[in-house]
MDTraj code that builds the backbone (N, CA, C; nanometers):
import mdtraj as md
import numpy as np

residues = "MET ALA ILE ARG VAL ARG LEU SER GLU ILE VAL ASP ALA MET GLU MET GLN SER ASP GLU MET THR ALA TYR LEU HIS ARG PRO THR GLY ARG ILE LEU ALA VAL SER THR ASP ALA PHE GLN ALA ALA GLU GLY ASP ASP ASP GLU GLY VAL GLU PRO GLU GLU PHE ALA ASP ALA ARG GLY VAL LEU ALA GLY PRO GLY GLU TYR LEU ALA LEU PRO ASP ARG LEU GLU ILE ASP GLU TYR ARG MET MET GLU ARG PHE ALA ALA GLY LEU ASP ASP PRO ARG GLY ARG ASP VAL ALA LEU ALA ALA LEU ARG GLY ALA GLY ALA PHE ARG ARG PHE LYS ASP THR MET HIS ALA LEU GLY VAL ALA SER ALA TRP TYR ALA TYR ARG ASP SER ALA TYR VAL GLU VAL ALA ARG ALA TRP CYS GLU SER ASN ASP ILE GLU HIS ASP SER SER HIS ALA ASP ALA".split()
xyz = np.array([
    [0.0903, -0.9446, -2.6193],
    [0.1595, -0.8291, -2.5675],
    [0.1437, -0.8263, -2.4155],
    [0.2508, -0.7974, -2.3448],
    [0.2486, -0.7917, -2.1994],
    [0.1730, -0.6670, -2.1526],
    [0.1058, -0.6820, -2.0432],
    [0.0351, -0.5690, -1.9825],
    [0.1367, -0.4829, -1.9083],
    [0.1220, -0.3537, -1.9213],
    [0.2099, -0.2593, -1.8517],
    [0.1237, -0.1855, -1.7492],
    [0.1704, -0.1810, -1.6254],
    [0.0933, -0.1151, -1.5200],
    [0.1596, 0.0155, -1.4795],
    [0.0808, 0.1006, -1.4191],
    [0.1314, 0.2277, -1.3680],
    [0.1667, 0.2114, -1.2212],
    [0.2855, 0.2506, -1.1858],
    [0.3253, 0.2439, -1.0455],
    [0.2328, 0.3279, -0.9583],
    [0.1874, 0.4415, -1.0109],
    [0.0994, 0.5279, -0.9315],
    [-0.0298, 0.4562, -0.8942],
    [-0.0828, 0.3732, -0.9834],
    [-0.2050, 0.2981, -0.9520],
    [-0.1784, 0.1916, -0.8466],
    [-0.0631, 0.1286, -0.8547],
    [-0.0274, 0.0278, -0.7552],
    [-0.0082, 0.0936, -0.6189],
    [0.0625, 0.2050, -0.6160],
    [0.0847, 0.2764, -0.4899],
    [-0.0484, 0.3205, -0.4300],
    [-0.1365, 0.3779, -0.5108],
    [-0.2672, 0.4213, -0.4606],
    [-0.3435, 0.3048, -0.3981],
    [-0.3410, 0.1899, -0.4641],
    [-0.4119, 0.0718, -0.4126],
    [-0.3454, 0.0193, -0.2859],
    [-0.2122, 0.0224, -0.2806],
    [-0.1420, -0.0218, -0.1605],
    [-0.1803, 0.0657, -0.0415],
    [-0.1926, 0.1952, -0.0636],
    [-0.2232, 0.2887, 0.0447],
    [-0.3645, 0.2728, 0.0975],
    [-0.4571, 0.2242, 0.0155],
    [-0.5962, 0.2126, 0.0620],
    [-0.6270, 0.0785, 0.1276],
    [-0.5310, -0.0128, 0.1267],
    [-0.5547, -0.1430, 0.1871],
    [-0.5688, -0.1303, 0.3388],
    [-0.6407, -0.2265, 0.3951],
    [-0.6620, -0.2303, 0.5393],
    [-0.6866, -0.3746, 0.5795],
    [-0.7225, -0.3942, 0.7041],
    [-0.7569, -0.5289, 0.7488],
    [-0.8819, -0.5803, 0.6773],
    [-0.9647, -0.4883, 0.6278],
    [-1.0902, -0.5265, 0.5630],
    [-1.0861, -0.5182, 0.4109],
    [-0.9750, -0.4742, 0.3539],
    [-0.9682, -0.4523, 0.2096],
    [-0.8326, -0.4963, 0.1561],
    [-0.8346, -0.5795, 0.0510],
    [-0.7113, -0.6257, -0.0126],
    [-0.7146, -0.5856, -0.1595],
    [-0.6011, -0.5410, -0.2105],
    [-0.5923, -0.5006, -0.3507],
    [-0.5195, -0.6077, -0.4314],
    [-0.5607, -0.6211, -0.5573],
    [-0.5065, -0.7231, -0.6472],
    [-0.4779, -0.6624, -0.7828],
    [-0.3874, -0.7281, -0.8540],
    [-0.3641, -0.7002, -0.9945],
    [-0.4229, -0.8162, -1.0727],
    [-0.5090, -0.7854, -1.1688],
    [-0.5612, -0.8880, -1.2590],
    [-0.4603, -0.8977, -1.3730],
    [-0.3829, -1.0051, -1.3714],
    [-0.2714, -1.0199, -1.4654],
    [-0.3114, -1.0077, -1.6131],
    [-0.4212, -1.0703, -1.6570],
    [-0.4536, -1.0621, -1.8000],
    [-0.4834, -0.9205, -1.8501],
    [-0.5392, -0.8352, -1.7640],
    [-0.5802, -0.7022, -1.8093],
    [-0.4971, -0.5879, -1.7522],
    [-0.4258, -0.6130, -1.6419],
    [-0.3518, -0.5064, -1.5752],
    [-0.4387, -0.4216, -1.4845],
    [-0.5639, -0.4605, -1.4687],
    [-0.6571, -0.3849, -1.3843],
    [-0.6238, -0.4070, -1.2368],
    [-0.6237, -0.2974, -1.1613],
    [-0.6047, -0.3024, -1.0168],
    [-0.7441, -0.2977, -0.9541],
    [-0.7694, -0.3895, -0.8615],
    [-0.9004, -0.3938, -0.7976],
    [-0.8843, -0.4149, -0.6492],
    [-0.9844, -0.3725, -0.5748],
    [-0.9854, -0.3903, -0.4299],
    [-1.1086, -0.4717, -0.3931],
    [-1.0878, -0.5665, -0.3026],
    [-1.1974, -0.6537, -0.2610],
    [-1.2028, -0.6545, -0.1088],
    [-1.3212, -0.6315, -0.0549],
    [-1.3398, -0.6309, 0.0899],
    [-1.3628, -0.7723, 0.1424],
    [-1.3414, -0.7881, 0.2707],
    [-1.3689, -0.9183, 0.3324],
    [-1.5172, -0.9507, 0.3213],
    [-1.6029, -0.8490, 0.3262],
    [-1.7472, -0.8712, 0.3096],
    [-1.7778, -0.9292, 0.1717],
    [-1.7106, -0.8781, 0.0692],
    [-1.7336, -0.9280, -0.0664],
    [-1.6850, -1.0727, -0.0789],
    [-1.5710, -1.1040, -0.0177],
    [-1.5224, -1.2416, -0.0202],
    [-1.6209, -1.3350, 0.0501],
    [-1.6710, -1.2933, 0.1646],
    [-1.7680, -1.3760, 0.2369],
    [-1.8943, -1.3958, 0.1546],
    [-1.9397, -1.2905, 0.0891],
    [-2.0587, -1.3003, 0.0047],
    [-2.0337, -1.3950, -0.1122],
    [-1.9171, -1.3837, -0.1745],
    [-1.8845, -1.4682, -0.2896],
    [-1.8711, -1.6149, -0.2484],
    [-1.8141, -1.6390, -0.1320],
    [-1.8011, -1.7770, -0.0839],
    [-1.9383, -1.8388, -0.0580],
    [-2.0316, -1.7576, -0.0123],
    [-2.1672, -1.8052, 0.0143],
    [-2.2599, -1.7907, -0.1043],
    [-2.2083, -1.7356, -0.2137],
    [-2.2861, -1.7123, -0.3353],
    [-2.4114, -1.6296, -0.3081],
    [-2.3960, -1.5290, -0.2220],
    [-2.5064, -1.4401, -0.1863],
    [-2.4562, -1.2968, -0.1985],
    [-2.4963, -1.2267, -0.3060],
    [-2.4444, -1.0929, -0.3317],
    [-2.5209, -0.9819, -0.2621],
    [-2.6107, -1.0158, -0.1730],
    [-2.6896, -0.9128, -0.1046],
    [-2.5977, -0.8242, -0.0196],
    [-2.6107, -0.6932, -0.0387],
    [-2.5337, -0.5969, 0.0382],
    [-2.3958, -0.5683, -0.0172],
    [-2.3611, -0.6257, -0.1309],
    [-2.2301, -0.6036, -0.1919],
    [-2.2511, -0.5507, -0.3330],
    [-2.1708, -0.4509, -0.3704],
    [-2.1801, -0.3958, -0.5055],
    [-2.1548, -0.5065, -0.6081],
    [-2.2320, -0.5097, -0.7172],
    [-2.2165, -0.6170, -0.8161],
    [-2.0744, -0.6321, -0.8709],
    [-2.0066, -0.5213, -0.8987],
    [-1.8710, -0.5301, -0.9535],
    [-1.7740, -0.5902, -0.8513],
    [-1.7866, -0.5493, -0.7258],
    [-1.6975, -0.6034, -0.6228],
    [-1.7279, -0.7516, -0.5980],
    [-1.8550, -0.7875, -0.6033],
    [-1.8931, -0.9288, -0.5884],
    [-1.8299, -1.0115, -0.7007],
    [-1.8386, -0.9605, -0.8228],
    [-1.7789, -1.0305, -0.9375],
    [-1.6268, -1.0400, -0.9223],
    [-1.5642, -0.9325, -0.8738],
    [-1.4197, -0.9353, -0.8509],
    [-1.3831, -1.0404, -0.7467],
    [-1.4587, -1.0465, -0.6384],
    [-1.4319, -1.1444, -0.5327],
    [-1.4451, -1.2865, -0.5870],
    [-1.5484, -1.3089, -0.6659],
    [-1.5660, -1.4418, -0.7262],
    [-1.4497, -1.4751, -0.8192],
    [-1.4047, -1.3770, -0.8942],
    [-1.2912, -1.3981, -0.9843],
    [-1.1648, -1.4335, -0.9096],
    [-1.1362, -1.3618, -0.8005],
    [-1.0167, -1.3903, -0.7208],
    [-1.0251, -1.5309, -0.6633],
    [-1.1438, -1.5670, -0.6125],
    [-1.1603, -1.7000, -0.5531],
    [-1.1508, -1.8109, -0.6583],
    [-1.2023, -1.7844, -0.7774],
    [-1.2065, -1.8880, -0.8817],
    [-1.0770, -1.8989, -0.9608],
    [-1.0070, -1.7883, -0.9764],
    [-0.8879, -1.7893, -1.0620],
    [-0.7680, -1.7300, -0.9940],
    [-0.7194, -1.7914, -0.8867],
    [-0.6094, -1.7299, -0.8127],
    [-0.4840, -1.7059, -0.8961],
    [-0.4611, -1.7821, -1.0014],
    [-0.3448, -1.7603, -1.0861],
    [-0.3530, -1.6327, -1.1673],
    [-0.4742, -1.5844, -1.1902],
    [-0.4926, -1.4618, -1.2681],
    [-0.4810, -1.3365, -1.1818],
    [-0.4906, -1.3522, -1.0509],
    [-0.4907, -1.2380, -0.9593],
    [-0.3702, -1.2459, -0.8680],
    [-0.3061, -1.1340, -0.8510],
    [-0.1878, -1.1272, -0.7673],
    [-0.2118, -1.0204, -0.6607],
    [-0.2053, -1.0603, -0.5337],
    [-0.2251, -0.9641, -0.4248],
    [-0.1108, -0.8639, -0.4224],
    [-0.1443, -0.7379, -0.4086],
    [-0.0433, -0.6339, -0.3958],
    [0.0228, -0.6443, -0.2583],
    [0.1394, -0.5835, -0.2407],
    [0.2041, -0.5870, -0.1091],
    [0.1079, -0.5380, -0.0012],
    [0.1044, -0.6113, 0.1091],
    [0.0154, -0.5724, 0.2189],
    [0.0917, -0.4880, 0.3208],
    [0.0240, -0.4519, 0.4276],
    [0.0844, -0.3636, 0.5276],
    [0.2119, -0.4215, 0.5876],
    [0.2167, -0.5526, 0.6053],
    [0.3378, -0.6141, 0.6606],
    [0.4543, -0.6020, 0.5628],
    [0.4278, -0.6227, 0.4353],
    [0.5334, -0.6113, 0.3341],
    [0.5780, -0.4665, 0.3156],
    [0.4851, -0.3745, 0.3283],
    [0.5161, -0.2319, 0.3110],
    [0.5979, -0.1815, 0.4293],
    [0.5597, -0.2186, 0.5500],
    [0.6301, -0.1867, 0.6747],
    [0.6548, -0.0365, 0.6915],
    [0.5453, 0.0372, 0.7010],
    [0.5556, 0.1818, 0.7169],
    [0.6231, 0.2199, 0.8488],
    [0.6105, 0.1365, 0.9493],
    [0.6792, 0.1646, 1.0758],
    [0.8301, 0.1734, 1.0524],
    [0.8826, 0.0786, 0.9761],
    [1.0265, 0.0793, 0.9453],
    [1.0637, 0.2032, 0.8640],
    [0.9739, 0.2463, 0.7756],
    [0.9976, 0.3703, 0.7004],
    [1.0139, 0.4873, 0.7969],
    [0.9253, 0.4932, 0.8967],
    [0.9318, 0.6019, 0.9942],
    [1.0627, 0.5962, 1.0721],
    [1.1052, 0.4763, 1.1109],
    [1.2318, 0.4611, 1.1827],
    [1.3493, 0.5123, 1.0991],
    [1.3533, 0.4725, 0.9726],
    [1.4637, 0.5144, 0.8855],
    [1.4644, 0.6660, 0.8667],
    [1.3450, 0.7229, 0.8470],
    [1.3381, 0.8674, 0.8292],
    [1.3845, 0.9389, 0.9555],
    [1.3337, 0.8971, 1.0700],
    [1.3697, 0.9609, 1.1973],
    [1.5201, 0.9500, 1.2226],
    [1.5765, 0.8327, 1.1992],
    [1.7194, 0.8117, 1.2220],
    [1.8046, 0.8968, 1.1291],
    [1.7505, 0.9357, 1.0156],
    [1.8253, 1.0150, 0.9184],
    [1.8124, 1.1652, 0.9352],
    [1.7365, 1.2093, 1.0350],
    [1.7233, 1.3540, 1.0561],
    [1.8570, 1.4127, 1.0989],
    [1.8919, 1.5278, 1.0428],
    [2.0207, 1.5916, 1.0704],
    [2.0299, 1.6478, 1.2123],
    [1.9218, 1.7057, 1.2602],
    [1.9195, 1.7684, 1.3921],
    [1.9145, 1.6602, 1.5008],
    [2.0169, 1.6508, 1.5846],
    [2.0199, 1.5453, 1.6869],
    [1.8993, 1.5494, 1.7808],
    [1.8564, 1.6678, 1.8212],
    [1.7400, 1.6799, 1.9085],
    [1.6148, 1.6326, 1.8372],
    [1.5964, 1.6769, 1.7131],
    [1.4802, 1.6341, 1.6345],
    [1.4815, 1.4837, 1.6113],
    [1.5984, 1.4291, 1.5856],
    [1.6121, 1.2843, 1.5667],
    [1.5681, 1.2095, 1.6924],
    [1.6139, 1.2567, 1.8092],
    [1.5772, 1.1917, 1.9353],
    [1.4266, 1.2005, 1.9615],
    [1.3700, 1.3162, 1.9358],
    [1.2260, 1.3357, 1.9566],
    [1.1464, 1.2458, 1.8610],
    [1.1894, 1.2402, 1.7356],
    [1.1190, 1.1583, 1.6357],
    [1.1279, 1.0105, 1.6700],
    [1.2444, 0.9648, 1.7126],
    [1.2589, 0.8241, 1.7492],
    [1.1777, 0.7913, 1.8744],
    [1.1721, 0.8835, 1.9682],
    [1.0919, 0.8627, 2.0897],
    [0.9433, 0.8550, 2.0566],
    [0.9002, 0.9290, 1.9557],
    [0.7587, 0.9276, 1.9165],
    [0.7151, 0.7910, 1.8658],
    [0.8099, 0.7090, 1.8258],
    [0.7774, 0.5773, 1.7705],
    [0.7580, 0.4697, 1.8768],
    [0.7818, 0.5034, 2.0013],
    [0.7698, 0.4043, 2.1081],
    [0.6272, 0.3973, 2.1613],
    [0.5776, 0.2762, 2.1759],
    [0.4491, 0.2542, 2.2414],
    [0.3292, 0.2661, 2.1496],
    [0.2143, 0.2488, 2.2108],
    [0.0872, 0.2547, 2.1374],
    [0.0659, 0.3953, 2.0809],
    [0.0018, 0.4023, 1.9656],
    [-0.0270, 0.5304, 1.9025],
    [0.0902, 0.5914, 1.8293],
    [0.1912, 0.5085, 1.7976],
    [0.3138, 0.5593, 1.7361],
    [0.2890, 0.6287, 1.6025],
    [0.1988, 0.5757, 1.5207],
    [0.1762, 0.6346, 1.3885],
    [0.1236, 0.7763, 1.4008],
    [0.0229, 0.7972, 1.4828],
    [-0.0346, 0.9312, 1.5012],
    [0.0679, 1.0238, 1.5671],
    [0.1350, 0.9739, 1.6694],
    [0.2336, 1.0547, 1.7411],
    [0.3481, 1.0954, 1.6479],
    [0.3927, 1.0033, 1.5638],
    [0.5004, 1.0338, 1.4700],
    [0.4561, 1.1434, 1.3733],
    [0.3367, 1.1302, 1.3180],
    [0.2853, 1.2316, 1.2244],
    [0.2793, 1.3682, 1.2928],
    [0.2253, 1.3716, 1.4147],
    [0.2178, 1.4977, 1.4885],
    [0.3571, 1.5551, 1.5155],
    [0.4511, 1.4677, 1.5478],
    [0.5882, 1.5105, 1.5742],
    [0.6531, 1.5679, 1.4487],
    [0.6275, 1.5060, 1.3339],
    [0.6840, 1.5572, 1.2086],
    [0.6342, 1.6987, 1.1822],
    [0.5052, 1.7222, 1.2097],
    [0.4504, 1.8571, 1.1927],
    [0.5143, 1.9533, 1.2924],
    [0.5266, 1.9108, 1.4178],
    [0.5847, 1.9972, 1.5206],
    [0.7305, 2.0321, 1.4897],
    [0.8035, 1.9386, 1.4317],
    [0.9440, 1.9635, 1.3969],
    [0.9601, 2.0411, 1.2659],
    [0.8494, 2.0584, 1.1938],
    [0.8558, 2.1312, 1.0668],
    [0.9111, 2.0498, 0.9512],
    [0.9071, 1.9172, 0.9637],
    [0.9612, 1.8315, 0.8579],
    [0.8534, 1.7409, 0.7966],
    [0.7287, 1.7764, 0.8150],
    [0.6193, 1.6925, 0.7639],
    [0.6272, 1.6753, 0.6127],
    [0.6548, 1.7821, 0.5397],
    [0.6599, 1.7682, 0.3936],
    [0.7755, 1.6766, 0.3522],
    [0.8877, 1.6846, 0.4228],
    [1.0002, 1.5951, 0.3931],
    [0.9618, 1.4505, 0.4266],
    [0.8912, 1.4300, 0.5374],
    [0.8478, 1.2948, 0.5739],
    [0.7555, 1.2378, 0.4664],
    [0.6564, 1.3153, 0.4220],
    [0.5612, 1.2646, 0.3230],
    [0.6306, 1.2359, 0.1894],
    [0.7257, 1.3176, 0.1519],
    [0.8013, 1.2916, 0.0284],
    [0.8820, 1.1626, 0.0427],
    [0.9441, 1.1434, 0.1581],
    [1.0204, 1.0213, 0.1845],
    [0.9283, 0.8999, 0.1815],
    [0.8143, 0.9102, 0.2477],
    [0.7174, 0.8010, 0.2531],
    [0.6676, 0.7663, 0.1133],
    [0.6316, 0.8680, 0.0349],
    [0.5840, 0.8440, -0.1015],
    [0.6900, 0.7732, -0.1849],
    [0.8137, 0.8176, -0.1727],
    [0.9231, 0.7556, -0.2468],
    [0.9428, 0.6099, -0.2031],
    [0.9310, 0.5835, -0.0744],
    [0.9462, 0.4469, -0.0237],
    [0.8347, 0.3566, -0.0755],
    [0.7118, 0.4073, -0.0818],
    [0.6013, 0.3297, -0.1377],
    [0.6273, 0.2968, -0.2848],
    [0.6781, 0.3921, -0.3592],
    [0.7091, 0.3685, -0.5006],
    [0.8147, 0.2590, -0.5126],
    [0.9143, 0.2617, -0.4260],
    [1.0188, 0.1593, -0.4311],
    [0.9630, 0.0211, -0.3979],
    [0.8710, 0.0130, -0.3016],
    [0.8072, -0.1152, -0.2698],
    [0.7290, -0.1647, -0.3916],
    [0.6540, -0.0747, -0.4549],
    [0.5750, -0.1120, -0.5730],
    [0.6657, -0.1558, -0.6876],
    [0.7731, -0.0827, -0.7092],
    [0.8669, -0.1167, -0.8173],
    [0.9297, -0.2544, -0.7917],
    [0.9747, -0.2791, -0.6704],
    [1.0364, -0.4081, -0.6367],
    [0.9355, -0.5215, -0.6515],
    [0.8102, -0.4976, -0.6122],
    [0.7054, -0.5984, -0.6250],
    [0.6818, -0.6317, -0.7721],
    [0.6724, -0.5298, -0.8559],
    [0.6542, -0.5528, -0.9997],
    [0.7698, -0.6348, -1.0560],
    [0.8894, -0.5951, -1.0233],
    [1.0060, -0.6644, -1.0772],
    [1.0144, -0.8084, -1.0277],
    [0.9802, -0.8330, -0.9025],
    [0.9876, -0.9698, -0.8499],
    [0.8779, -1.0593, -0.9069],
    [0.7729, -0.9969, -0.9625],
    [0.6632, -1.0735, -1.0225],
    [0.6621, -1.0638, -1.1742],
    [0.7719, -1.0143, -1.2329],
    [0.7844, -1.0005, -1.3781],
    [0.6683, -0.9224, -1.4393],
    [0.6363, -0.8110, -1.3774],
    [0.5289, -0.7242, -1.4258],
    [0.5922, -0.5985, -1.4830],
    [0.5625, -0.5697, -1.6083],
    [0.6130, -0.4471, -1.6693],
    [0.5420, -0.3281, -1.6067],
    [0.6178, -0.2215, -1.5843],
    [0.5613, -0.1020, -1.5221],
    [0.6263, 0.0212, -1.5799],
    [0.5571, 0.1336, -1.5616],
    [0.6195, 0.2583, -1.6034],
    [0.7369, 0.2837, -1.5093],
    [0.8325, 0.3566, -1.5540],
    [0.9544, 0.3748, -1.4758],
    [0.9506, 0.4986, -1.3885],
    [0.8405, 0.5710, -1.3913],
    [0.8331, 0.6931, -1.3102],
    [0.7036, 0.6944, -1.2317],
    [0.6976, 0.7881, -1.1426],
    [0.5784, 0.8092, -1.0599],
    [0.5639, 0.9574, -1.0426],
    [0.4438, 1.0079, -1.0586],
    [0.4218, 1.1521, -1.0532],
    [0.4640, 1.2133, -0.9204],
    [0.4547, 1.1376, -0.8107],
    [0.4834, 1.1921, -0.6790],
    [0.6229, 1.1614, -0.6294],
    [0.7009, 1.0879, -0.7065],
    [0.8331, 1.0482, -0.6561],
    [0.9438, 1.1233, -0.7257],
])
top = md.Topology()
chain = top.add_chain()
for i, resn in enumerate(residues, 1):
    res = top.add_residue(resn, chain, resSeq=i)
    for name in ("N", "CA", "C"):
        top.add_atom(name, md.element.get_by_symbol(name[0]), res)
traj = md.Trajectory(xyz[None], top)
């Protein structure tokens, strides 16, 4: 029987990823796991000191059985910056649209954009749009990897 995954679990794992943490799907079980770079380094050196036993075991599993583990979409694949651009460009108010697009220029764009969304009074619309976009990335990833998934998401 094929494993069926929850889009909400995939989205949650995608959102917690960083330069130091990568999330994976264990194909045989459908379990979503996150492994830090520290755990990978420990597993490569076969020294589990300072790493939680479960994460160490997960890191060893990913290193030993790459066919069983599939990396979830990373920040580059998710492209939240592009999400912000699309949302800003779609704002009905021309002034708000200009302000939102200007907030995306230069260093600190993510924080500035979030602050701008609050100042414009559209933060809840932005977060709903962002959540929906994450669900679509997760759904497309599942489909491109032949992974069965639930067809809904509690937040979308």
